[in-house]
C-alpha positions as CSV (number, residue, x, y, z in Angstrom):
1,X,-50.7,-18.7,-10.8
2,X,-53.1,-16.1,-12.3
3,X,-55.6,-17.5,-14.8
4,X,-58.4,-16.3,-16.9
5,X,-61.5,-18.0,-18.2
6,X,-62.5,-16.3,-21.4
7,X,-66.1,-15.8,-22.6
8,X,-65.1,-15.1,-26.2
9,X,-62.2,-15.5,-28.7
10,X,-59.1,-15.7,-26.5
11,X,-56.7,-15.2,-29.3
12,X,-58.2,-11.8,-30.2
13,X,-58.4,-10.4,-26.7
14,X,-56.1,-9.2,-23.9
15,X,-56.7,-9.9,-20.3
16,X,-59.1,-7.2,-19.0
17,X,-57.3,-7.1,-15.6
18,X,-53.5,-7.3,-15.2
19,X,-52.0,-8.3,-11.9
20,X,-49.4,-5.6,-11.1
21,X,-48.6,-6.1,-7.5
22,X,-49.2,-8.6,-4.6
23,X,-48.9,-7.4,-1.0
24,X,-48.6,-10.1,1.7
25,X,-50.4,-9.8,5.0
26,X,-48.7,-12.5,7.1
27,X,-50.5,-13.4,10.4
28,X,-54.0,-12.2,9.2
29,X,-56.4,-15.0,9.7
30,X,-60.0,-15.5,8.6
31,X,-62.4,-13.4,6.7
32,X,-61.4,-10.0,5.4
33,X,-64.1,-7.4,5.0
34,X,-64.1,-3.9,3.4
35,X,-61.3,-1.6,2.3
36,X,-60.7,2.2,2.0
37,X,-58.1,4.3,0.3
38,X,-56.2,7.3,1.6
39,X,-55.1,8.5,-1.8
40,X,-52.9,11.4,-0.5
41,X,-50.7,9.1,1.5
42,X,-51.1,6.0,-0.7
43,X,-52.5,3.9,2.1
44,X,-55.0,1.1,1.9
45,X,-57.0,0.3,5.0
46,X,-58.0,-3.3,5.2
47,X,-60.7,-4.5,7.7
48,X,-59.6,-7.9,8.9
49,X,-62.8,-8.9,10.6
50,X,-61.9,-12.2,12.2
51,X,-58.4,-10.9,13.1
52,X,-59.9,-8.0,15.0
53,X,-57.6,-5.6,13.2
54,X,-57.3,-3.0,10.5
55,X,-54.2,-3.6,8.4
56,X,-52.6,-0.4,7.0
57,X,-50.8,-1.0,3.7
58,X,-48.4,1.3,1.9
59,X,-49.1,0.9,-1.8
60,X,-45.8,2.5,-2.8
61,X,-43.7,0.3,-0.6
62,X,-45.9,-2.8,-1.3
63,X,-46.1,-3.8,2.4
64,X,-48.0,-3.5,5.6
65,X,-46.9,-0.5,7.7
66,X,-49.2,-0.7,10.7
67,X,-51.7,-2.9,12.4
68,X,-54.6,-1.2,14.3
69,X,-55.7,-3.8,16.9
70,X,-58.2,-4.2,19.7
71,X,-61.3,-3.9,17.4
72,X,-64.3,-6.2,17.6
73,X,-65.1,-7.4,14.1
74,X,-64.1,-4.4,12.0
75,X,-66.3,-4.3,8.9
76,X,-67.0,-1.0,7.2
77,X,-64.2,1.5,6.6
78,X,-64.1,4.9,5.0
79,X,-61.6,7.7,4.6
80,X,-62.7,11.3,5.0
81,X,-60.1,13.4,3.1
82,X,-61.4,16.9,3.8
83,X,-61.2,16.2,7.6
84,X,-58.3,13.8,7.5
85,X,-60.1,11.1,9.4
86,X,-60.2,7.3,8.9
87,X,-63.5,5.7,10.1
88,X,-64.0,2.1,11.0
89,X,-67.3,0.5,11.9
90,X,-67.2,-2.6,14.2
91,X,-69.9,-5.3,14.1
92,X,-68.9,-6.9,17.4
93,X,-69.8,-3.9,19.6
94,X,-71.6,-1.5,17.2
95,X,-69.0,1.2,17.5
96,X,-68.0,3.7,14.8
97,X,-64.4,4.9,15.5
98,X,-62.8,8.1,14.1
99,X,-59.0,7.9,13.8
100,X,-56.5,10.7,12.9
101,X,-55.3,10.3,9.3
102,X,-51.7,11.0,10.2
103,X,-51.2,9.3,13.5
104,X,-54.0,6.8,13.3
105,X,-54.9,7.5,16.9
106,X,-58.6,7.3,17.9
107,X,-60.1,10.8,18.3
108,X,-63.8,10.0,18.8
109,X,-66.3,7.2,18.9
110,X,-70.0,6.8,18.3
111,X,-71.8,3.7,19.7
112,X,-74.7,2.5,17.6
113,X,-75.4,-0.5,19.7
114,X,-75.1,-3.5,17.4
115,X,-73.6,-4.7,14.1
116,X,-72.1,-1.5,12.6
117,X,-71.4,-2.5,9.1
118,X,-71.1,-0.6,5.8
119,X,-70.0,3.1,5.8
120,X,-70.4,5.8,3.2
121,X,-69.3,9.4,3.3
122,X,-71.2,12.3,1.6
123,X,-68.6,15.0,1.0
124,X,-71.2,17.6,0.0
125,X,-72.8,17.6,3.5
126,X,-69.8,16.1,5.4
127,X,-72.0,13.4,6.9
128,X,-71.3,9.7,7.3
129,X,-74.0,7.1,6.8
130,X,-73.6,3.7,8.6
131,X,-75.6,0.5,8.3
132,X,-76.2,-1.2,11.6
133,X,-78.4,-3.4,13.7
134,X,-81.7,-4.9,12.6
135,X,-82.6,-2.2,10.1
136,X,-80.9,1.1,10.7
137,X,-79.0,3.6,8.6
138,X,-77.5,6.2,10.9
139,X,-76.4,9.7,10.0
140,X,-73.2,10.9,11.8
141,X,-71.8,14.4,11.1
142,X,-68.1,13.9,10.5
143,X,-67.0,17.2,12.2
144,X,-68.9,16.4,15.4
145,X,-69.5,12.7,15.6
146,X,-72.8,12.0,17.1
147,X,-75.7,9.7,15.9
148,X,-78.0,12.4,14.6
149,X,-80.8,10.5,12.8
150,X,-81.8,7.1,11.7
151,X,-83.9,5.5,8.9
152,X,-85.4,2.0,9.5
153,X,-85.4,-0.3,6.4
154,X,-87.0,-3.3,8.3
155,X,-84.1,-5.7,8.4
156,X,-80.3,-5.5,8.6
157,X,-79.0,-3.3,5.8
158,X,-76.3,-4.6,3.5
159,X,-74.5,-2.5,0.9
160,X,-76.0,0.9,0.1
161,X,-75.2,3.8,-2.3
162,X,-75.8,7.5,-2.1
163,X,-76.8,9.8,-5.0
164,X,-74.6,12.8,-5.4
165,X,-77.0,14.8,-7.6
166,X,-80.2,13.7,-5.8
167,X,-81.5,13.0,-2.4
168,X,-81.8,9.2,-2.4
169,X,-80.0,6.4,-0.7
170,X,-80.4,2.9,-2.2
171,X,-80.2,0.1,0.4
172,X,-79.9,-3.7,-0.1
173,X,-82.2,-5.5,2.3
174,X,-81.2,-9.1,1.9
175,X,-83.8,-10.5,4.3
176,X,-86.5,-9.0,2.2
177,X,-84.9,-9.5,-1.3
178,X,-85.5,-5.8,-2.2
179,X,-84.0,-2.4,-2.3
180,X,-85.2,0.3,0.1
181,X,-85.1,3.8,-1.2
182,X,-84.5,6.4,1.5
183,X,-84.9,10.2,1.3
184,X,-81.6,11.1,3.0
185,X,-82.8,14.5,4.1
186,X,-86.0,13.2,5.7
187,X,-84.3,9.8,6.6
188,X,-87.4,7.8,5.7
189,X,-88.1,5.0,3.3
190,X,-90.1,6.2,0.3
191,X,-90.1,3.2,-2.0
192,X,-89.3,-0.5,-2.0
193,X,-88.0,-2.1,-5.2
194,X,-88.4,-5.9,-5.5
195,X,-85.7,-7.9,-7.4
196,X,-88.1,-10.2,-9.3
197,X,-86.9,-13.6,-8.0
198,X,-83.2,-13.5,-7.0
199,X,-82.5,-13.3,-3.2
200,X,-79.6,-12.7,-0.8
201,X,-78.7,-9.3,-2.3
202,X,-75.5,-8.1,-0.6
203,X,-73.3,-6.1,-3.0
204,X,-74.5,-2.9,-4.8
205,X,-73.0,-0.3,-7.2
206,X,-74.6,2.8,-8.7
207,X,-74.0,4.3,-12.1
208,X,-75.7,7.6,-11.5
209,X,-75.0,9.1,-14.9
210,X,-76.5,6.1,-16.6
211,X,-79.4,5.9,-14.1
212,X,-78.6,2.2,-13.4
213,X,-78.3,0.4,-10.1
214,X,-76.4,-3.0,-10.0
215,X,-77.6,-5.3,-7.3
216,X,-75.7,-8.6,-7.0
217,X,-77.5,-11.6,-5.5
218,X,-76.2,-15.0,-4.2
219,X,-79.3,-17.1,-4.8
220,X,-78.9,-17.6,-7.6
221,X,-75.6,-15.8,-8.2
222,X,-76.6,-13.0,-10.5
223,X,-76.3,-9.3,-11.3
224,X,-79.7,-7.6,-11.3
225,X,-79.7,-4.2,-13.2
226,X,-82.4,-1.8,-12.0
227,X,-83.5,1.5,-13.5
228,X,-83.2,4.3,-10.9
229,X,-86.0,6.1,-12.7
230,X,-88.6,3.7,-11.6
231,X,-86.9,0.7,-9.9
232,X,-87.8,-1.7,-12.6
233,X,-85.6,-4.7,-13.4
234,X,-84.1,-4.2,-16.8
235,X,-81.8,-7.3,-16.9
236,X,-80.5,-10.3,-15.0
237,X,-77.1,-11.8,-15.7
238,X,-75.5,-14.9,-14.1
239,X,-72.2,-14.6,-12.2
240,X,-69.9,-16.8,-10.2
241,X,-70.8,-18.0,-6.7
242,X,-70.6,-16.1,-3.4
243,X,-70.4,-12.6,-4.9
244,X,-69.6,-10.0,-2.2
245,X,-68.5,-6.7,-4.0
246,X,-69.4,-5.0,-7.2
247,X,-68.0,-1.8,-8.9
248,X,-68.7,0.2,-12.0
249,X,-65.8,1.2,-14.3
250,X,-67.6,3.9,-16.1
251,X,-64.7,4.8,-18.4
252,X,-64.6,1.3,-19.9
253,X,-68.4,0.6,-19.5
254,X,-67.5,-2.3,-17.3
255,X,-68.8,-3.9,-14.1
256,X,-66.4,-5.9,-11.8
257,X,-67.9,-8.5,-9.5
258,X,-65.7,-10.0,-6.8
259,X,-66.8,-13.6,-5.9
260,X,-65.8,-15.8,-3.1
261,X,-65.9,-18.8,-5.4
262,X,-62.5,-17.6,-6.5
263,X,-62.8,-15.0,-9.3
264,X,-63.4,-11.5,-10.4
265,X,-66.1,-11.6,-13.1
266,X,-65.6,-8.8,-15.6
267,X,-68.7,-7.7,-17.5
268,X,-69.0,-5.2,-20.3
269,X,-72.1,-3.0,-20.7
270,X,-73.8,-4.3,-23.9
271,X,-76.1,-1.5,-24.8
272,X,-78.1,0.2,-22.1
273,X,-79.7,-2.8,-20.4
274,X,-77.5,-5.8,-20.7
275,X,-74.1,-7.2,-19.5
276,X,-71.7,-9.3,-21.5
277,X,-69.2,-11.5,-19.6
278,X,-65.7,-10.7,-20.8
279,X,-63.7,-12.9,-18.4
280,X,-63.5,-14.6,-15.0
281,X,-60.1,-13.6,-13.5
282,X,-59.0,-16.2,-11.0
283,X,-58.2,-15.1,-7.5
284,X,-58.5,-17.6,-4.6
285,X,-61.5,-19.2,-2.9
286,X,-62.8,-16.9,-0.2
287,X,-61.5,-13.7,-1.9
288,X,-64.8,-11.9,-1.7
289,X,-64.1,-8.3,-1.0
290,X,-62.5,-5.7,-3.3
291,X,-62.2,-2.0,-3.9
292,X,-62.1,-0.2,-7.3
293,X,-60.5,3.3,-7.3
294,X,-61.3,5.1,-10.6
295,X,-58.8,7.9,-9.9
296,X,-55.8,5.6,-9.7
297,X,-57.4,3.1,-12.1
298,X,-56.7,0.1,-9.8
299,X,-58.8,-2.8,-8.5
300,X,-57.7,-4.1,-5.1
301,X,-58.8,-7.7,-4.1
302,X,-58.5,-9.0,-0.5
303,X,-57.3,-12.6,-0.6
304,X,-57.7,-14.5,2.8
305,X,-55.2,-16.9,4.3
306,X,-55.4,-20.4,2.8
307,X,-53.7,-23.1,4.9
308,X,-50.1,-22.1,5.1
309,X,-50.4,-19.5,2.4
310,X,-50.6,-16.0,3.8
311,X,-53.4,-13.5,3.2
312,X,-52.6,-10.8,0.6
313,X,-53.9,-7.9,-1.4
314,X,-53.8,-8.3,-5.1
315,X,-53.6,-5.1,-7.2
316,X,-55.0,-5.2,-10.7
317,X,-54.7,-2.7,-13.5
318,X,-57.7,-2.7,-15.9
319,X,-56.7,-2.8,-19.6
């Protein structure tokens, strides 16, 4: 049963997220990692890390339509619409695999050596950036997949975000409790921004227009807002435990934090430098990863198997 924990006057408010669809993933066991959307085909790619598969879901049909198997700990996923390629990064063998968007057959592969993780695509340059190993961010041209360059951030990189109007990449380095700022044309670290106390910074979201970076930490569970002008901490806000994904809903001035403790925490931007908790939307313990797509105005939450209850994807409509 879906539940909400309200931060204000319940009688005067509507739920900020409405559950509109639940898609079962029977047979998918263990931790689910990242997701990617093929908007043209209405497909959601779900990296089932422990299962060693990518589950392909039809959002129109509301069901799984294919399982891509034989993967070692699939983690990061991305869809490259202009080249019609789906990309999956595997932590178990360090491979980055490029699959055809229509047939989903593997077309090429790049081996980074170890722990290939988060993936981001820069459409302007048609390059992929992949976090891997003990501190690398690799650059891979999407048209001709080879590892072209690497930046070293000093420890395993977690979530990272790329400016579209600038040249910076912001990288969470959880082992150092800071953000490494990379010049993506030189592929070198130019600055390091400390978080001022909170540690275990895994999720990250960028509001480029507002010049704000949202870094979510697990110790203590909190959202740290940084200014991208100078890297200074402008606010810290408590959130639920085990946060693993964060997204900016710029149209509503909201921030969504998906937490393994069993909720999506919905925050509203209160002025320029503060967050106000609107609600904690109940999911299921262990439901850590999510994906917000602004174009379709949907939030997808991956809910893992719990006992005899199958894994599933919950689709929420913000309101």
